[in-house]
Every structure is written in C-alpha cells, then in structure tokens.
Backbone bond lengths (Angstrom), bond angles and torsions (degrees), N, CA, C in turn:
res aa  C-N    CA-C-N  psi(-1)  N-CA   C-N-CA  omega(-1)  CA-C   N-CA-C  phi
1 M - - - 1.465 - - 1.522 109.15 -
2 A 1.345 116.70 136.87 1.455 121.11 -177.95 1.525 109.86 -63.86
3 R 1.328 114.99 143.20 1.458 120.35 176.99 1.522 109.49 -75.78
4 P 1.334 118.50 133.99 1.464 119.54 177.68 1.528 110.60 -59.94
5 L 1.322 115.69 138.08 1.458 119.67 177.89 1.522 109.83 -70.63
6 R 1.321 114.81 147.92 1.460 120.65 179.02 1.520 109.02 -127.89
7 V 1.308 116.48 131.39 1.452 122.19 169.07 1.514 105.92 -125.24
8 Q 1.314 115.90 119.84 1.456 120.27 -174.72 1.524 109.69 -109.87
9 F 1.317 114.94 122.60 1.451 121.87 -177.29 1.524 110.56 -114.52
10 K 1.314 115.50 145.48 1.449 120.07 165.87 1.523 107.52 -71.36
11 N 1.327 116.91 129.41 1.469 123.59 -176.01 1.527 112.51 63.29
12 G 1.329 117.14 28.65 1.454 121.20 179.46 1.522 112.19 -82.68
13 W 1.330 115.85 147.53 1.463 123.17 174.85 1.518 109.09 -101.03
14 Y 1.352 117.09 139.88 1.458 120.98 -176.80 1.522 111.09 -141.52
15 H 1.315 114.81 142.78 1.459 121.56 162.62 1.522 106.19 -99.78
16 V 1.323 116.62 119.60 1.469 123.10 -176.04 1.517 109.06 -115.46
17 T 1.314 116.61 136.06 1.460 120.48 173.97 1.509 110.00 -140.92
18 S 1.326 116.10 147.71 1.459 121.99 178.20 1.525 107.85 -144.81
19 R 1.345 115.92 134.03 1.464 121.90 -175.25 1.518 111.55 -112.67
20 G 1.327 114.55 156.83 1.451 120.24 176.09 1.517 111.83 -66.90
21 N 1.317 116.77 147.42 1.460 121.97 178.43 1.529 109.81 -58.20
22 Q 1.339 116.39 128.20 1.465 122.39 -176.81 1.533 110.62 54.60
23 R 1.317 115.16 33.57 1.473 123.53 177.99 1.527 113.56 60.91
24 Q 1.335 117.18 23.92 1.457 119.43 177.58 1.524 110.06 -72.15
25 R 1.321 115.99 160.04 1.448 121.07 178.57 1.527 109.87 -69.09
26 I 1.321 116.02 136.97 1.463 120.60 176.54 1.527 111.19 -104.76
27 Y 1.331 116.54 -10.60 1.469 121.75 173.92 1.521 107.50 -125.97
28 L 1.329 116.59 113.12 1.461 120.44 -178.84 1.524 112.27 -93.48
29 D 1.326 116.70 -20.17 1.463 120.05 179.51 1.522 108.92 -159.32
30 D 1.318 115.99 179.31 1.463 120.24 -178.10 1.519 112.31 -67.29
31 G 1.335 117.21 -26.68 1.461 119.99 175.81 1.518 111.07 -61.29
32 D 1.334 116.75 -40.65 1.465 120.64 176.16 1.525 110.37 -62.13
33 R 1.313 116.41 -45.46 1.462 120.18 -176.79 1.529 111.27 -65.25
34 R 1.331 116.63 -41.38 1.462 119.61 179.86 1.526 110.68 -63.46
35 H 1.340 116.54 -42.06 1.461 118.54 -178.59 1.526 110.94 -68.53
36 F 1.336 117.50 -37.14 1.460 119.12 177.57 1.529 110.20 -60.10
37 L 1.330 117.36 -41.94 1.460 119.83 179.37 1.528 111.15 -67.24
38 E 1.317 117.73 -33.69 1.463 119.93 174.58 1.528 110.69 -62.72
39 L 1.330 116.41 -42.21 1.461 120.22 177.69 1.529 111.31 -68.26
40 L 1.329 116.49 -36.08 1.460 120.00 177.10 1.529 110.24 -61.80
41 A 1.323 116.65 -41.13 1.461 120.79 176.61 1.530 110.65 -63.34
42 E 1.335 116.42 -42.35 1.464 119.60 179.14 1.524 111.21 -66.73
43 M 1.334 116.91 -38.97 1.461 119.79 176.83 1.521 110.68 -59.53
44 S 1.330 116.28 -43.01 1.459 120.38 -179.98 1.520 111.22 -59.90
45 E 1.328 116.73 -41.23 1.460 120.93 -179.95 1.523 111.56 -74.87
46 R 1.299 116.39 -46.43 1.467 121.77 -174.90 1.524 112.13 -64.08
47 H 1.332 116.54 -41.33 1.461 120.73 -174.34 1.529 113.02 -109.15
48 A 1.320 117.22 6.43 1.469 121.77 178.46 1.526 111.58 55.52
49 V 1.335 116.11 42.26 1.464 121.90 177.03 1.529 108.47 -101.13
50 E 1.320 116.50 130.56 1.463 120.79 178.94 1.527 109.69 -84.60
51 V 1.321 116.90 125.18 1.472 121.90 175.36 1.522 107.87 -100.55
52 H 1.347 116.34 116.61 1.459 121.29 -176.47 1.532 112.55 -103.76
53 A 1.322 117.75 -21.66 1.470 120.87 176.82 1.523 108.17 -163.44
54 Y 1.335 115.51 152.79 1.465 120.40 176.88 1.516 109.34 -153.83
55 V 1.321 115.88 158.11 1.459 121.83 169.84 1.520 107.45 -150.65
56 L 1.312 116.62 133.93 1.456 122.72 177.52 1.520 108.37 -107.33
57 M 1.334 116.31 117.59 1.459 122.49 173.55 1.527 107.52 -102.73
58 D 1.319 118.37 174.07 1.461 119.35 -174.79 1.528 113.07 -61.05
59 N 1.334 117.06 -42.48 1.468 118.98 -173.97 1.520 113.85 -117.95
60 H 1.340 117.86 12.35 1.459 120.23 176.39 1.523 109.44 -164.18
61 Y 1.323 114.97 169.45 1.464 119.90 174.16 1.525 109.48 -135.05
62 H 1.322 114.94 158.56 1.466 122.95 174.34 1.530 107.92 -125.10
63 L 1.326 116.12 141.97 1.463 121.73 174.70 1.521 109.06 -133.45
64 L 1.320 115.76 145.85 1.461 122.49 167.52 1.519 105.86 -115.62
65 V 1.330 116.30 113.22 1.460 120.16 -173.23 1.517 110.48 -131.02
66 R 1.314 114.23 160.59 1.472 122.70 172.87 1.523 107.52 -127.26
67 T 1.329 116.22 138.42 1.475 120.90 -173.69 1.524 110.66 -117.26
68 P 1.327 118.64 92.74 1.469 119.97 177.79 1.527 113.46 -58.80
69 Q 1.344 117.90 -22.99 1.458 120.01 -174.15 1.530 113.77 -117.17
70 A 1.303 119.11 19.97 1.472 122.88 173.54 1.523 112.23 53.98
71 N 1.325 116.75 46.20 1.464 120.41 -174.91 1.524 112.32 -129.98
72 L 1.316 117.03 40.01 1.465 120.45 -176.11 1.519 111.70 -58.94
73 S 1.328 117.97 -47.72 1.466 120.29 -175.77 1.522 111.82 -59.91
74 A 1.324 116.66 -46.63 1.465 119.84 -179.18 1.523 110.72 -60.93
75 A 1.330 116.96 -40.90 1.464 120.75 -176.86 1.528 111.72 -68.39
76 I 1.332 117.54 -49.59 1.465 120.15 -175.99 1.527 110.79 -72.05
77 Q 1.309 117.77 -35.65 1.468 119.58 175.80 1.519 110.28 -61.73
78 W 1.316 116.80 -41.85 1.475 119.53 177.47 1.521 110.33 -60.98
79 L 1.331 116.63 -46.09 1.461 121.24 -179.13 1.519 111.08 -59.29
80 N 1.326 117.47 -49.61 1.461 120.83 -176.57 1.520 112.48 -66.76
81 V 1.326 116.87 -40.70 1.465 119.77 179.79 1.524 110.46 -67.68
82 A 1.331 116.83 -45.69 1.464 120.39 -178.89 1.528 110.71 -60.41
83 Y 1.328 116.65 -43.30 1.467 119.55 -179.64 1.524 111.26 -69.84
84 S 1.332 117.65 -40.07 1.470 120.82 -179.60 1.518 111.60 -60.91
85 I 1.338 116.89 -45.40 1.469 120.74 179.96 1.521 110.00 -61.73
86 W 1.328 116.21 -47.07 1.473 120.32 -179.81 1.524 110.39 -63.16
87 W 1.342 117.81 -44.57 1.461 122.27 -177.05 1.523 110.95 -63.67
88 N 1.321 118.00 -43.98 1.469 121.10 179.36 1.526 111.36 -62.41
89 R 1.308 116.74 -40.68 1.469 119.83 178.35 1.527 110.96 -66.72
90 R 1.308 116.08 -43.30 1.468 119.43 -177.05 1.523 111.84 -65.56
91 H 1.324 117.45 -38.02 1.459 121.38 -174.49 1.525 112.96 -105.23
92 D 1.344 116.05 11.35 1.463 121.41 177.14 1.528 110.72 53.88
93 R 1.318 115.36 48.71 1.459 121.93 177.67 1.519 109.55 -115.36
94 A 1.330 114.77 174.14 1.465 121.15 176.48 1.514 108.37 -145.66
95 G 1.326 116.14 157.79 1.449 120.28 176.82 1.514 112.95 97.29
96 H 1.335 114.96 -170.78 1.460 121.46 -175.58 1.522 111.02 -75.23
97 L 1.308 115.30 134.05 1.458 120.57 173.76 1.526 110.54 -91.64
98 F 1.340 117.13 -41.31 1.452 121.13 -176.93 1.524 110.98 -98.03
99 Q 1.313 114.49 152.07 1.456 122.23 -178.33 1.529 109.30 -86.15
100 G 1.326 116.30 96.08 1.459 120.11 178.31 1.512 112.34 64.61
101 R 1.322 114.64 -154.19 1.451 120.86 -178.45 1.529 110.38 -84.72
102 F 1.309 115.44 154.79 1.457 119.56 178.19 1.537 109.71 -66.52
103 K 1.323 115.69 158.56 1.462 121.53 176.90 1.527 109.05 -106.79
104 A 1.314 115.33 143.62 1.462 120.29 -179.18 1.519 109.79 -141.42
105 V 1.319 116.14 133.13 1.462 122.76 174.61 1.526 107.49 -114.86
106 V 1.321 116.54 127.33 1.461 121.31 177.07 1.525 108.65 -75.74
107 I 1.322 116.94 135.92 1.462 121.28 -175.12 1.525 110.00 -118.00
108 E 1.325 115.41 135.36 1.464 119.67 174.15 1.523 108.65 -69.04
109 S 1.313 116.18 139.18 1.462 119.99 -178.58 1.523 110.40 -66.98
110 G 1.316 115.81 166.27 1.456 120.81 179.39 1.511 112.52 96.70
111 Q 1.333 115.81 -138.42 1.459 120.94 -175.17 1.518 112.07 -62.49
112 W 1.323 118.43 -29.05 1.464 121.15 179.17 1.532 110.94 -61.34
113 V 1.313 116.77 -38.23 1.465 120.90 178.97 1.529 110.21 -64.79
114 L 1.316 116.96 -43.14 1.462 120.86 178.81 1.528 110.72 -62.21
115 E 1.329 117.62 -45.85 1.462 121.13 179.81 1.516 111.57 -62.69
116 C 1.324 116.69 -38.86 1.462 120.18 178.24 1.522 111.01 -63.86
117 S 1.324 117.20 -39.86 1.464 120.38 179.72 1.527 110.91 -63.85
118 L 1.330 116.96 -38.19 1.459 120.42 179.11 1.528 110.76 -66.36
119 Y 1.323 116.26 -43.33 1.471 119.78 176.03 1.524 110.62 -58.47
120 L 1.315 115.92 -44.83 1.462 121.15 -178.39 1.528 110.80 -61.74
121 H 1.323 116.58 -48.29 1.466 119.95 -176.26 1.528 112.97 -68.44
122 L 1.333 117.05 -22.48 1.462 119.79 -178.27 1.528 112.69 -86.56
123 N 1.319 118.14 0.43 1.461 120.61 179.01 1.526 113.56 -54.92
124 P 1.333 120.48 -42.25 1.469 119.40 -177.53 1.532 114.80 -62.54
125 V 1.335 117.74 -20.32 1.464 118.66 179.49 1.527 111.93 -98.37
126 A 1.327 117.38 -5.54 1.469 120.97 -177.66 1.520 110.51 -84.48
127 V 1.318 115.84 65.67 1.467 121.72 -177.92 1.522 109.15 -131.61
128 A 1.320 116.15 156.24 1.466 120.68 -177.50 1.522 111.75 -63.14
129 A 1.341 117.40 -32.77 1.458 120.44 -178.62 1.520 111.74 -61.77
130 L 1.340 117.04 -23.48 1.462 121.45 177.80 1.530 110.74 -107.74
131 A 1.333 114.94 24.24 1.476 121.98 178.10 1.517 111.98 59.87
132 L 1.350 116.59 35.78 1.461 120.19 179.35 1.528 111.49 -132.70
133 S 1.326 116.29 44.05 1.457 118.59 166.73 1.528 107.29 -69.57
134 K 1.310 118.72 173.32 1.466 120.62 -178.63 1.525 111.28 -57.97
135 E 1.334 116.06 -43.65 1.458 119.50 -179.54 1.527 110.79 -67.04
136 Q 1.317 116.47 -40.82 1.464 120.22 -178.86 1.529 111.39 -67.59
137 K 1.341 116.01 -36.00 1.462 119.19 177.77 1.524 111.20 -62.57
138 R 1.321 115.44 -44.98 1.468 118.59 179.61 1.523 110.89 -61.61
139 A 1.329 116.18 -43.55 1.466 119.73 -178.19 1.519 111.28 -64.85
140 E 1.327 116.88 -45.35 1.463 120.06 -176.77 1.520 110.78 -68.25
141 A 1.352 116.82 -37.53 1.464 119.98 178.07 1.518 111.47 -63.07
142 Q 1.349 117.48 -27.24 1.464 122.70 179.11 1.530 112.30 -90.99
143 G 1.337 115.91 3.43 1.455 119.72 178.01 1.513 114.35 83.39
144 V 1.334 116.07 15.45 1.466 120.95 -179.20 1.530 108.78 -109.05
145 G 1.324 117.61 133.00 1.462 120.12 175.46 1.506 113.74 65.83
146 R 1.323 117.62 46.35 1.463 121.87 179.88 1.519 110.35 -59.96
147 A 1.327 116.36 134.19 1.463 121.31 -178.49 1.525 110.66 -69.08
148 P 1.339 118.04 150.28 1.465 121.33 176.72 1.531 111.46 -60.20
149 E 1.317 115.37 156.84 1.456 120.98 -179.80 1.529 111.68 -56.91
150 S 1.333 117.30 -36.98 1.468 120.46 -178.65 1.527 111.12 -64.69
151 V 1.319 116.94 -37.86 1.468 120.86 178.83 1.518 110.13 -69.39
152 R 1.319 117.22 -41.47 1.463 120.28 179.56 1.521 110.83 -65.27
153 A 1.318 117.29 -36.43 1.468 120.32 176.56 1.524 110.47 -67.42
154 E 1.309 116.78 -35.97 1.463 120.60 178.50 1.521 110.94 -66.30
155 R 1.325 117.21 -35.33 1.465 119.90 176.43 1.527 110.80 -60.16
156 V 1.327 115.47 -47.14 1.460 120.02 -178.74 1.518 110.87 -62.94
157 E 1.318 117.03 -40.70 1.456 120.60 179.45 1.523 111.23 -64.54
158 R 1.341 116.76 -40.58 1.463 119.13 178.00 1.526 110.82 -65.59
159 L 1.310 116.80 -39.92 1.465 120.45 177.09 1.518 110.70 -59.12
160 R 1.336 117.37 -44.90 1.466 121.54 -177.87 1.522 112.50 -67.82
161 S 1.319 116.49 -33.64 1.468 119.81 -171.58 1.523 113.77 -95.98
162 Y 1.331 118.05 -9.62 1.463 119.66 -175.89 1.533 109.73 -67.87
163 R 1.320 116.80 120.24 1.466 122.08 -171.30 1.517 113.88 -80.62
164 W 1.318 117.69 -22.34 1.466 119.60 -167.11 1.522 112.79 -105.69
165 S 1.314 114.81 43.26 1.458 120.79 171.32 1.524 107.61 -144.91
166 S 1.311 115.61 170.05 1.463 120.67 179.97 1.526 112.04 -89.07
167 F 1.338 117.96 4.57 1.459 119.48 -178.28 1.521 112.01 -59.93
168 R 1.321 117.74 -44.78 1.461 120.40 -176.83 1.527 111.05 -59.30
169 A 1.329 116.98 -36.97 1.466 120.63 177.75 1.525 110.88 -69.55
170 S 1.340 117.13 -43.86 1.465 120.49 -178.31 1.519 112.01 -68.49
171 A 1.329 116.55 -32.55 1.468 120.90 -176.18 1.519 113.08 -92.27
172 G 1.325 117.95 -3.26 1.455 120.39 177.86 1.511 115.08 85.49
173 Y 1.330 117.61 14.50 1.462 121.09 178.41 1.531 112.13 -88.94
174 G 1.312 117.46 -11.45 1.462 120.85 -178.81 1.512 109.97 -156.02
175 L 1.316 116.04 170.92 1.457 121.51 179.34 1.524 110.24 -74.16
176 S 1.313 114.93 150.13 1.465 120.66 178.46 1.524 109.47 -99.97
177 P 1.356 118.99 130.53 1.461 119.53 175.06 1.520 110.52 -64.53
178 E 1.320 116.56 155.56 1.459 120.84 -175.32 1.526 112.12 -60.68
179 W 1.320 117.24 -31.81 1.462 120.10 -174.66 1.526 112.94 -82.76
180 L 1.317 119.17 -9.61 1.463 121.82 -179.41 1.523 109.82 -87.25
181 R 1.325 116.63 129.37 1.460 122.25 -178.87 1.536 108.99 -100.65
182 T 1.295 118.09 110.84 1.464 121.03 -178.30 1.522 112.84 -109.58
183 E 1.328 117.83 -7.48 1.463 119.51 -169.96 1.539 113.40 -63.96
184 E 1.332 118.16 -36.48 1.461 120.05 -178.37 1.531 111.06 -66.24
185 L 1.329 116.13 -45.73 1.468 119.47 179.92 1.526 111.12 -65.01
186 L 1.316 116.71 -40.75 1.465 119.69 -178.21 1.518 111.31 -70.92
187 R 1.319 117.13 -34.77 1.459 120.25 178.53 1.527 110.96 -63.08
188 R 1.314 116.54 -36.06 1.460 120.96 -176.42 1.538 113.17 -87.08
189 S 1.312 116.79 -8.86 1.472 119.10 -177.57 1.521 113.33 -117.87
190 G 1.334 117.39 0.48 1.462 119.39 179.32 1.510 113.42 87.09
191 G 1.329 117.19 32.79 1.458 121.12 177.48 1.515 112.80 85.76
192 Q 1.327 115.64 -173.57 1.464 120.41 -176.25 1.523 112.37 -62.32
193 K 1.322 117.56 -40.21 1.466 119.95 179.56 1.525 110.76 -64.70
194 G 1.313 116.59 -41.03 1.450 120.12 179.31 1.515 111.81 -66.16
195 Y 1.327 116.17 -42.22 1.463 119.13 179.35 1.532 110.41 -65.21
196 R 1.318 115.67 -40.73 1.467 120.77 179.06 1.529 110.61 -60.43
197 R 1.328 116.82 -44.84 1.467 120.27 -179.79 1.530 111.67 -63.02
198 L 1.333 116.89 -43.39 1.466 120.39 -179.95 1.523 111.66 -60.36
199 A 1.336 115.72 -50.10 1.461 119.88 -175.90 1.516 111.73 -66.52
200 E 1.324 117.23 -44.05 1.462 119.93 -176.59 1.527 111.63 -70.97
201 A 1.319 116.66 -31.43 1.471 119.01 175.38 1.520 110.36 -66.07
202 K 1.337 117.37 -41.49 1.463 120.87 178.23 1.528 110.47 -64.66
203 A 1.316 116.73 -41.11 1.464 119.70 179.28 1.522 111.10 -63.39
204 G 1.324 116.66 -40.36 1.449 120.32 -176.98 1.516 114.17 -69.97
205 R 1.327 115.97 -38.06 1.464 117.31 -174.82 1.517 113.69 -94.41
206 G 1.354 117.31 -3.45 1.461 119.64 -179.34 1.511 111.38 102.33
207 L 1.320 116.38 151.00 1.449 121.36 -174.16 1.516 110.71 -94.10
208 N 1.309 115.79 131.65 1.456 121.13 177.63 1.525 109.49 -92.18
209 E 1.301 116.89 126.42 1.464 121.69 -178.47 1.523 112.82 -78.15
210 S 1.341 118.07 -0.40 1.461 120.15 -171.69 1.525 112.79 -62.01
211 L 1.343 118.18 -26.53 1.459 119.90 -178.86 1.520 110.86 -57.08
212 W 1.329 116.99 -49.54 1.462 119.06 -175.94 1.512 112.93 -80.79
213 S 1.324 117.55 -13.04 1.459 118.72 171.83 1.517 110.80 -70.92
214 Q 1.341 116.91 -13.78 1.460 121.42 -179.98 1.531 113.03 -94.38
215 V 1.327 117.86 3.70 1.464 120.78 175.29 1.524 108.59 -71.45
216 K 1.322 116.97 126.17 1.461 122.17 -177.84 1.524 110.21 -92.15
217 W 1.328 116.76 126.24 1.464 123.95 175.42 1.538 112.73 56.47
218 G 1.318 115.90 24.91 1.453 119.57 -178.17 1.509 113.47 64.59
219 L 1.327 116.89 20.76 1.461 120.99 -168.45 1.519 114.16 -128.86
220 A 1.350 117.84 -38.61 1.464 120.57 -170.73 1.522 110.38 -135.05
221 L 1.336 115.51 139.63 1.456 122.73 176.60 1.514 107.90 -117.76
222 G 1.333 115.71 112.99 1.457 120.13 -178.46 1.509 110.08 164.16
223 G 1.318 115.33 -166.03 1.449 120.58 178.52 1.522 111.84 -69.65
224 T 1.338 115.55 167.87 1.463 120.49 -177.11 1.523 111.85 -61.39
225 G 1.330 117.12 -42.71 1.463 119.97 -179.99 1.513 112.04 -61.73
226 F 1.332 116.22 -43.40 1.474 119.82 178.36 1.514 110.58 -62.72
227 A 1.332 117.25 -45.38 1.463 120.83 -178.67 1.520 111.73 -61.75
228 E 1.331 117.26 -37.60 1.467 120.35 178.02 1.524 111.06 -65.16
229 K 1.324 116.99 -38.96 1.465 120.19 177.66 1.523 110.89 -63.71
230 V 1.336 115.86 -40.02 1.464 119.33 178.61 1.516 110.30 -64.40
231 R 1.321 116.75 -45.25 1.463 119.76 -178.42 1.519 110.83 -62.89
232 A 1.322 117.05 -34.97 1.463 120.14 179.64 1.522 111.93 -61.50
233 Q 1.329 116.81 -27.97 1.462 120.17 -179.32 1.524 111.97 -68.32
234 L 1.330 117.23 -20.37 1.461 119.63 -179.33 1.516 111.92 -66.77
235 N 1.321 117.48 -18.52 1.449 120.22 -178.38 1.517 112.90 -67.56
236 V 1.322 117.46 -19.92 1.455 119.70 -177.30 1.513 112.09 -85.46
237 G 1.321 117.76 -2.09 1.462 119.41 177.21 1.509 111.89 105.37
238 R 1.342 114.84 150.90 1.452 121.37 -175.19 1.518 111.80 -58.44
239 E 1.331 113.79 123.86 1.457 123.45 172.94 1.519 113.78 59.86
240 S 1.349 117.46 21.23 1.456 117.74 179.46 1.522 112.17 -89.68
241 T 1.346 117.15 -27.25 1.454 119.94 -179.10 1.517 110.68 -60.41
242 G 1.323 115.50 128.74 1.458 119.67 175.81 1.508 115.14 86.14
243 R 1.338 119.29 1.73 1.457 118.19 -177.75 1.534 111.55 -65.57
244 R 1.324 116.30 -36.05 1.463 117.70 177.43 1.517 111.43 -61.89
245 A 1.341 115.75 -32.30 1.468 119.34 -179.40 1.518 111.77 -62.84
246 L 1.341 116.61 -26.44 1.464 118.79 179.48 1.523 111.05 -63.95
247 R 1.335 115.77 -27.90 1.457 118.89 -175.22 1.524 112.72 -77.85
248 V 1.338 117.67 -8.76 1.451 118.47 -179.48 1.525 111.44 -80.74
249 R 1.304 117.41 -5.16 1.459 119.46 176.26 1.524 109.62 -68.20
250 Q 1.309 116.74 170.48 1.453 121.24 -177.70 1.527 111.29 -61.56
251 R 1.318 115.32 144.02 1.468 121.50 175.90 1.527 108.73 -101.58
252 W 1.348 114.68 164.65 1.466 119.44 179.20 1.532 110.73 -58.55
253 C 1.332 116.43 -39.85 1.468 118.44 -178.79 1.532 111.10 -65.32
254 D 1.341 116.62 -31.81 1.469 119.39 176.64 1.530 111.15 -65.89
255 V 1.340 115.35 -40.26 1.463 119.94 178.51 1.533 110.00 -64.03
256 V 1.331 116.30 -44.27 1.471 120.69 -179.92 1.528 110.28 -59.37
257 R 1.327 116.86 -45.07 1.467 119.47 -179.64 1.528 111.18 -63.13
258 A 1.350 115.95 -37.44 1.466 119.13 179.28 1.520 110.92 -65.25
259 V 1.346 117.04 -40.73 1.465 120.66 178.28 1.518 110.29 -65.90
260 E 1.329 116.72 -40.18 1.474 120.01 177.93 1.526 110.57 -60.55
261 R 1.328 116.97 -43.07 1.465 119.83 179.27 1.529 110.77 -65.38
262 A 1.339 116.26 -40.48 1.460 119.81 -178.59 1.525 112.09 -65.35
263 R 1.344 115.80 -36.32 1.468 119.87 -176.37 1.519 113.18 -96.44
264 G 1.335 117.24 -16.18 1.457 120.18 -179.97 1.515 113.66 71.65
265 Q 1.341 117.99 26.10 1.462 122.32 -179.53 1.521 109.67 -140.86
266 A 1.356 115.06 160.92 1.457 120.66 178.91 1.526 109.98 -71.88
267 W 1.328 116.14 146.41 1.463 121.62 -178.53 1.525 111.85 -59.39
268 E 1.326 117.38 -39.75 1.464 120.28 -178.68 1.527 111.40 -57.88
269 D 1.321 116.25 -38.50 1.466 120.04 178.81 1.528 110.99 -71.95
270 L 1.319 116.97 -40.49 1.460 120.70 -177.18 1.522 111.52 -68.16
271 A 1.329 116.91 -45.52 1.458 120.80 -173.90 1.523 112.61 -70.72
272 S 1.315 116.97 -24.77 1.466 119.43 -176.76 1.524 112.93 -94.27
273 R 1.333 116.42 -5.48 1.465 119.44 -176.37 1.528 109.20 -85.00
274 H 1.304 117.52 120.76 1.460 122.42 -177.95 1.526 110.84 -62.97
275 G 1.336 114.79 129.05 1.449 120.09 176.72 1.513 114.92 84.32
276 D 1.336 118.44 -3.69 1.462 120.31 179.67 1.538 108.97 -75.93
277 P 1.319 118.05 131.25 1.471 120.50 -176.60 1.528 113.75 -77.74
278 A 1.326 118.43 3.41 1.468 120.07 -175.11 1.523 112.13 -61.21
279 L 1.348 117.00 -40.01 1.466 119.30 -179.13 1.528 110.43 -65.17
280 A 1.321 116.99 -45.67 1.467 120.36 178.24 1.523 110.60 -61.13
281 M 1.338 116.74 -39.64 1.455 121.02 177.80 1.529 110.71 -60.73
282 A 1.331 116.31 -46.08 1.461 120.41 -178.61 1.520 111.58 -64.26
283 L 1.328 116.96 -42.67 1.466 120.22 -179.55 1.525 110.87 -65.57
284 Y 1.309 116.27 -38.83 1.461 120.29 179.16 1.532 110.83 -62.46
285 V 1.329 116.15 -46.79 1.457 120.16 -179.80 1.527 110.50 -66.45
286 A 1.331 117.26 -42.75 1.472 120.50 -179.19 1.518 111.64 -61.60
287 R 1.317 116.00 -39.68 1.469 120.08 -179.14 1.516 111.30 -58.70
288 R 1.315 117.06 -32.62 1.461 120.74 -174.38 1.515 114.96 -101.02
289 T 1.343 117.16 -7.34 1.457 117.94 -176.77 1.515 114.85 -124.15
290 T 1.337 118.59 -12.98 1.468 119.05 -175.53 1.516 112.71 -102.42
291 G 1.328 118.48 -5.84 1.460 120.15 178.02 1.499 113.37 77.04
C-alpha cells in the first residue's frame, strides 16, 4: 500500500485521522479513552503541537491540530506508538493496533479551519441510526428524504452529550482542559454561543459532504491557490519540508544551562552529587522540550 504523502509546514493546520487495524476498535472502554487523552495532552506539551479539536470514535480518532514547529509526523507517531504499547499491555494483545500510517490533510487557515472543526465534531451523529449514513447524508443534503423532527432532535442531543470530543468545551457545555486551544474556533464563530448554534444547526439539518469533496489530491483542503502551494512542496521529497525547523527546539546543552542558572552551580557538580535532584530535573525538562 502506498505511503500517505506528508507535507509539513511551520504553523500548518491539519486534520489528522488514524484507524484501527482492519477497522478493529482502538478504545474498548472509558479507561482507554481517558488514557488516550492523557497521551494527547502529553504530545501537545512534548512536541509543542496545538490541539484545537478532537473526537474519539470506537475504531478511529480525528484531530484538528496546528504545528508551530513543522513536526506533525514526529508528534503523531509518538502518540500512536505510545498508545499502542500501553493498549497492548493493558489488554494482553500483540501486534499492530493502528491501520498503517495516520492520514493528514493540510488545511488553509481561516474559515476552512472552522468548517473542518464542525465536520470533526459532528462525527458522533453521522450514523445510520440517526439517518446519517453516507447515503442518507447525501440525500438529506439534496433535500430528499428529510429526517423526522424527532430524529433531528436526537442528533442534537447526541452531539451535546457525547463525552469523547472537544465539542462540549467549544460550545460551553463543559470545562475545557488546559491543553485544548479553543480561541481560534470561537473567534471565528462568535464565541461559545455562536459555535454551538453553528454545530447544532448542521446536526439538525443533516451533514453536507461537500467539504471533503473540495480536498485536492487527497492532500489539501482550501482554495485552489493554497492547494497548488501545498502540492509544490512535494517536489522537495517525502517529509523533508520543515525538518530543519525541528532543530530549533531546545538542545540538551540548553537544558543543562537552564538547570545551572536555576541552581546557581556548575552541572559537573550537580550531576555527580548523590541524591541531588538536578539530574532528574534536567531529564524531565529535556523530555518535554527537546523532542
């Protein structure tokens, strides 16, 4: 199977998704989901990746992220590997948990990011039981076979009550974790009330698939000019764009100097002193700042 193309941008926006191997479930219970979110928070801190929206489904997840340091592959690979190892140990399994490499679509900033977040958050209601299978979505978007009012109300209720997405935080129905960035989406939608109205209106009237029909070459979501710029980056070779940017993160020597300043002593003295917490302090900081 062909490897998904990667274009890594500094300050790039991405829709990321990863599915279970052979469509198997990757979350068997709430304990799995809670731990995945803990790892997502650690990924955000460790790799300086901004998480703006997420949704966990039974056999896949969606993320809307921004990468100030052009390091999407390193961040998502860390997340998937860390979760896979933990999941296999917890459930006494072996082998691949995820189906191949994750998929990522580069998104043009602005309104495209807002639309992508709405699509992502509406995943929990896009099910046949709520008259929103793929075929039903197309029909309803075209004004054919409109769902009864009771079904449309049920969609909105499921959207509001679904615990494993960032919608409740963005819409003001629940608290937002510190690592979740909601300000961009709220700024473009008129705050929590505005975002809530947009999402619930889309859920009630049915989901239009036109957003993803505008993805160019399976790679970029945005205007034609933006998509052409993204495609041009492929000429530099797979996953090479932005690699130099990874090196601008903190180095081990930078961490050592920071610890020396904090403690007021030379590193050689601190590291060799039995029982001194300076080494543990340095390793802890390096783990989260050097990538």
